[in-house]
C-alpha positions as CSV (number, residue, x, y, z in Angstrom):
1,M,0.0,0.0,0.1
2,A,1.3,3.5,-0.7
3,V,0.4,6.9,0.4
4,T,-0.1,9.3,-2.6
5,P,1.1,12.8,-2.1
6,A,-0.3,15.7,-4.0
7,G,0.6,15.5,-7.7
8,L,1.6,11.9,-7.9
9,G,-0.2,8.6,-8.5
10,S,-0.2,6.1,-11.3
11,A,-2.6,6.5,-14.3
12,P,-6.0,4.7,-13.9
13,D,-6.8,1.6,-15.9
14,P,-9.9,2.3,-17.8
15,A,-10.7,-1.5,-17.6
16,R,-10.4,-1.5,-14.0
17,P,-12.0,1.8,-12.5
18,A,-10.9,2.6,-9.0
19,V,-13.1,2.1,-5.9
20,V,-12.9,5.4,-3.9
21,V,-13.8,5.5,-0.3
22,L,-14.3,8.6,1.8
23,R,-13.5,8.4,5.5
24,A,-11.7,11.7,6.3
25,L,-12.0,11.3,10.1
26,G,-9.9,10.1,12.9
27,L,-8.6,6.9,14.3
28,G,-11.6,5.5,15.8
29,D,-13.6,6.3,12.9
30,L,-11.3,4.3,10.6
31,L,-11.3,1.2,12.9
32,T,-15.1,1.2,12.9
33,A,-15.0,1.2,9.1
34,V,-12.6,-1.8,8.8
35,P,-15.4,-4.5,8.2
36,A,-16.8,-2.3,5.3
37,L,-13.5,-1.8,3.8
38,R,-12.9,-5.6,3.9
39,A,-16.1,-6.0,2.2
40,L,-15.3,-3.8,-0.6
41,A,-12.0,-5.5,-1.1
42,D,-13.8,-8.9,-1.4
43,A,-16.4,-7.5,-3.8
44,F,-13.8,-5.6,-6.0
45,P,-10.5,-7.6,-5.8
46,R,-9.2,-6.6,-9.1
47,H,-10.0,-2.9,-8.9
48,P,-7.6,-0.5,-7.1
49,R,-9.2,0.6,-3.8
50,L,-8.3,4.2,-2.8
51,L,-9.2,5.4,0.6
52,A,-9.5,9.2,1.3
53,T,-8.4,9.6,4.8
54,P,-5.8,11.6,6.9
55,A,-2.3,10.5,5.8
56,A,-1.3,9.6,9.3
57,L,-3.6,6.8,9.3
58,A,-2.1,5.1,6.3
59,P,-0.2,2.6,8.0
60,L,-3.3,1.4,9.9
61,A,-5.2,1.2,6.7
62,R,-2.4,-1.1,5.6
63,A,-2.8,-3.3,8.4
64,S,-6.4,-3.9,7.5
65,G,-5.4,-5.5,4.3
66,A,-8.3,-3.9,2.5
67,V,-6.8,-0.7,1.0
68,D,-4.3,-0.5,-1.9
69,E,-3.7,3.3,-1.6
70,V,-4.4,6.2,0.8
71,V,-4.8,9.6,-0.7
72,P,-4.8,12.1,2.1
73,A,-7.9,14.0,2.8
74,E,-8.6,16.2,5.9
75,G,-12.3,16.7,6.7
76,L,-14.7,18.0,4.1
77,Y,-13.4,21.6,3.5
78,E,-11.2,20.9,0.4
79,P,-11.9,19.2,-2.8
80,L,-10.8,15.6,-3.2
81,H,-7.4,15.1,-4.9
82,R,-7.5,14.6,-8.6
83,R,-6.4,11.0,-8.2
84,L,-9.8,10.2,-6.7
85,H,-11.7,11.6,-9.8
86,G,-13.4,9.5,-12.3
87,A,-13.8,6.2,-10.0
88,G,-16.1,3.5,-11.0
89,L,-17.6,3.6,-7.6
90,A,-17.4,6.1,-4.8
91,V,-18.5,4.9,-1.3
92,N,-19.4,7.4,1.4
93,L,-18.2,6.0,4.7
94,H,-17.9,9.5,6.1
95,G,-21.5,10.5,6.9
96,H,-25.0,10.8,5.6
97,G,-24.7,14.0,3.6
98,P,-25.2,16.4,2.1
99,E,-21.6,17.9,2.3
100,S,-19.9,14.5,2.0
101,H,-22.1,13.3,-0.8
102,E,-21.4,16.4,-2.8
103,L,-17.6,16.2,-2.1
104,L,-17.7,12.8,-3.8
105,L,-20.1,13.6,-6.6
106,A,-17.7,16.6,-7.5
107,A,-15.1,13.9,-8.2
108,E,-17.5,12.6,-11.0
109,P,-17.7,8.8,-10.1
110,R,-19.7,6.5,-12.3
111,R,-21.8,5.3,-9.4
112,L,-22.3,6.7,-5.7
113,V,-23.0,4.3,-2.7
114,A,-24.4,6.5,0.1
115,F,-27.3,7.0,2.4
116,A,-30.2,8.9,1.1
117,H,-30.4,12.6,1.8
118,P,-33.2,14.8,0.4
119,A,-30.9,17.6,-0.7
120,V,-28.8,15.3,-2.9
121,P,-31.0,13.7,-5.7
122,A,-28.3,11.3,-6.7
123,S,-28.4,9.6,-3.3
124,S,-32.2,9.1,-3.4
125,Q,-32.0,5.3,-4.0
126,G,-29.7,4.8,-1.1
127,P,-30.5,3.2,2.3
128,R,-32.1,5.4,5.2
129,W,-29.8,6.7,7.8
130,R,-30.5,5.4,11.4
131,P,-29.1,7.8,13.9
132,D,-29.1,5.3,16.7
133,E,-27.1,2.6,14.9
134,H,-23.8,1.4,15.9
135,E,-21.0,2.7,13.5
136,V,-19.7,-0.8,12.6
137,A,-23.1,-2.1,11.7
138,R,-24.1,1.3,9.9
139,W,-21.4,0.9,7.3
140,C,-21.9,-2.7,6.7
141,R,-25.7,-2.2,6.2
142,L,-25.0,0.7,3.7
143,L,-23.1,-1.8,1.7
144,S,-25.5,-4.9,2.3
145,E,-28.6,-2.8,1.2
146,S,-26.6,-1.6,-1.8
147,G,-25.9,-5.1,-3.0
148,I,-22.5,-5.7,-1.6
149,A,-22.2,-8.3,1.1
150,A,-20.6,-7.1,4.5
151,D,-19.9,-8.9,7.7
152,P,-19.7,-6.5,10.6
153,T,-17.7,-9.1,12.7
154,R,-14.6,-8.7,10.6
155,L,-13.0,-6.2,13.0
156,D,-9.8,-8.2,13.8
157,L,-6.2,-7.1,12.9
158,D,-4.3,-10.1,11.1
159,A,-1.5,-11.7,13.0
160,A,2.0,-11.3,11.9
161,S,3.5,-13.9,9.7
162,P,6.2,-16.2,11.4
163,S,8.9,-14.3,9.7
164,R,8.1,-11.2,11.7
165,R,7.2,-13.0,15.0
166,W,10.0,-12.7,17.7
167,P,10.3,-15.8,19.8
168,P,7.7,-16.2,22.6
169,E,10.4,-16.9,25.2
170,R,12.1,-13.5,24.4
171,F,8.7,-11.6,24.8
172,A,8.4,-13.6,28.1
173,E,12.0,-12.4,29.3
174,V,10.9,-8.8,28.4
175,A,7.7,-9.1,30.4
176,R,9.5,-10.5,33.5
177,S,12.0,-7.6,33.3
178,E,9.1,-5.0,33.1
179,T,7.2,-6.7,35.9
180,A,10.4,-6.6,38.0
181,R,10.5,-2.8,37.6
182,G,7.0,-2.5,39.1
183,R,5.0,-2.4,35.9
184,R,1.8,-4.3,35.2
185,V,2.2,-6.2,31.9
186,I,-0.6,-7.6,29.6
187,V,-0.2,-9.8,26.6
188,T,-2.4,-9.0,23.4
189,G,-2.8,-10.8,20.1
190,G,-5.2,-11.5,17.4
191,P,-7.9,-14.4,17.4
192,G,-5.4,-16.9,16.3
193,E,-2.7,-16.1,18.8
194,A,-4.6,-16.7,22.1
195,E,-2.6,-19.9,22.7
196,L,0.6,-18.1,21.8
197,A,-0.2,-15.1,24.1
198,A,-1.0,-17.6,27.0
199,D,2.4,-19.2,26.5
200,V,4.2,-16.0,26.7
201,A,2.3,-15.1,30.0
202,A,2.9,-18.5,31.3
203,R,6.6,-18.3,30.6
204,A,6.7,-14.7,32.2
205,G,5.0,-15.9,35.4
206,L,1.9,-13.6,34.6
207,P,-1.6,-14.4,35.8
208,S,-4.1,-15.8,33.3
209,G,-6.0,-12.3,33.5
210,A,-2.9,-10.7,31.9
211,V,-3.8,-12.3,28.5
212,H,-6.0,-10.3,26.3
213,A,-5.6,-12.1,22.8
214,G,-8.5,-12.7,20.6
215,Q,-11.1,-10.8,22.8
216,G,-13.2,-8.2,21.2
217,G,-11.3,-7.4,18.0
218,V,-9.4,-4.3,16.9
219,L,-11.6,-1.9,18.9
220,T,-10.8,-3.5,22.1
221,I,-7.0,-3.7,21.3
222,A,-7.1,-0.1,20.3
223,R,-8.5,0.8,23.9
224,L,-5.7,-1.5,25.4
225,V,-3.0,0.2,23.4
226,G,-4.4,3.8,24.2
227,A,-4.4,3.0,27.9
228,A,-1.0,1.5,28.0
229,D,2.1,3.3,29.3
230,R,4.3,1.7,26.6
231,V,4.0,-1.1,23.9
232,V,6.5,-3.6,22.8
233,C,5.6,-5.5,19.5
234,G,6.6,-6.7,16.1
235,D,5.9,-5.1,12.8
236,T,2.1,-5.6,13.1
237,G,-1.1,-3.6,13.3
238,I,-0.4,-3.1,17.1
239,A,2.7,-1.0,16.1
240,H,0.4,1.2,13.9
241,L,-2.2,1.6,16.7
242,A,0.7,2.7,19.1
243,T,1.8,5.4,16.5
244,A,-1.7,6.7,15.9
245,L,-2.6,6.8,19.7
246,R,0.8,8.3,20.5
247,T,1.6,5.4,22.9
248,P,5.3,5.1,23.4
249,S,6.5,1.9,21.7
250,V,9.5,-0.3,20.8
251,V,9.0,-2.0,17.5
252,L,10.9,-5.0,16.3
253,F,11.6,-5.3,12.6
254,G,13.0,-8.2,10.8
255,P,12.7,-8.7,7.0
256,T,11.3,-5.3,6.3
257,S,13.1,-2.0,6.8
258,P,11.4,0.5,9.3
259,A,12.0,3.1,6.8
260,L,9.2,1.7,4.8
261,W,6.5,0.9,7.5
262,G,8.1,1.9,10.7
263,P,7.0,4.7,13.3
264,P,7.7,8.3,12.1
265,P,11.4,9.2,12.7
266,D,10.4,12.6,14.2
267,R,8.7,11.0,17.2
268,P,11.3,10.0,19.7
269,W,8.8,8.2,21.9
270,H,8.8,5.4,19.3
271,R,11.9,3.3,18.9
272,A,12.3,0.9,15.9
273,L,14.9,-1.8,16.4
274,W,16.3,-3.4,13.2
275,A,19.3,-5.4,12.4
276,G,19.7,-3.8,8.8
277,T,18.9,-6.8,6.8
278,S,15.8,-7.6,4.6
279,G,14.1,-10.9,3.9
280,D,10.7,-12.4,3.2
281,P,8.1,-10.7,5.2
282,H,5.8,-13.8,4.5
283,G,8.4,-16.4,5.5
284,R,7.4,-19.4,7.5
285,L,10.3,-19.1,9.9
286,P,11.6,-16.1,12.0
287,D,13.8,-13.7,9.9
288,P,17.5,-14.0,10.8
289,G,17.5,-10.1,11.2
290,L,14.6,-10.3,13.7
291,L,16.5,-13.0,15.7
292,A,19.5,-10.8,15.9
293,I,17.6,-8.4,18.1
294,D,18.3,-9.6,21.7
295,V,16.3,-9.1,25.0
296,D,18.8,-6.6,26.4
297,Q,18.4,-4.4,23.4
298,V,14.5,-4.3,23.9
299,T,14.6,-3.7,27.6
300,E,17.1,-1.0,27.2
301,A,15.0,0.7,24.5
302,L,12.0,0.5,26.7
303,A,13.8,1.9,29.5
304,G,14.8,5.0,27.5
305,L,11.6,5.8,26.0
306,P,10.4,9.3,26.6
307,A,6.8,10.3,27.2
308,A,4.8,11.3,24.1
309,E,4.5,15.1,23.3
310,A,1.1,16.5,23.3
311,P,-0.5,16.7,19.7
312,R,-0.2,20.0,18.0
313,P,-3.6,21.8,17.6
314,A,-5.3,20.6,14.5
315,R,-5.6,23.0,11.6
316,R,-9.1,24.5,11.3
317,A,-10.3,22.3,14.1
318,T,-13.8,23.6,13.9
319,A,-14.3,21.9,10.5
320,R,-12.9,18.5,11.6
321,G,-15.1,15.7,12.5
322,R,-18.1,16.7,10.5
323,V,-19.9,13.7,9.3
324,A,-22.4,15.3,7.0
């Protein structure tokens, strides 16, 4: 997945028109749209899927596995980048209109999928908006009632491939070290990693209540990451959540350089550890470069993490967060 800066982007293929999705809101908003994004990926696997969302959320969009490209969009107060014009399908996962509908229609898509709004005739055949509906269910219903099957339970972040998975006994050593320093440690993971997380906790001497793997999906994990004092993890969706939530983190890289998918270099409260070698990110065995990172390096990096700086005031904050 790439982030397309202004002025760049490959030429569209007329035979495979793009699917453009608008969700120009914040982190939590993107997370609730993950099942809908995955539904669109299933429905249009051969078409490029472009997501209009803040650039800072690009790594997390990548972790969903449902987006080919992020084209930065901040709220509703600027026209969409020309890369998003002429799509075969434009999907409004931002709000119920009229402003968001009109923003997409100005980009001249062939078809619009959006909730009906009386001020936008082009949306008149769309599903009806329900103000008391859960956000996850809302966007899946929009698709389902528009002829695109969607499953609202598909909220989980995928687990890392074995090549990007640091050995459990090393995570356990780090957990023991943190516990000895008086810190409470929890172990998280995806739905397929509950047994692995329990193994790490057992090796570290942690109670069974310390394991939070496969429980509640990405929204629950996001709350855990947001509440944490610090995070140590591999190159996975958890790392992107820590970046987005400004939770100090130590991220372990193996086959892939952190220059490609690591935390931003201008945020010293995130540390990327990498041996400097590249390999197969989908390999079946832990990458040699990942194995070159030892426990002492990780515990030292954790000990030296500074607190996160407060975010800068948002530009034109009064316009942000609009879901019209």
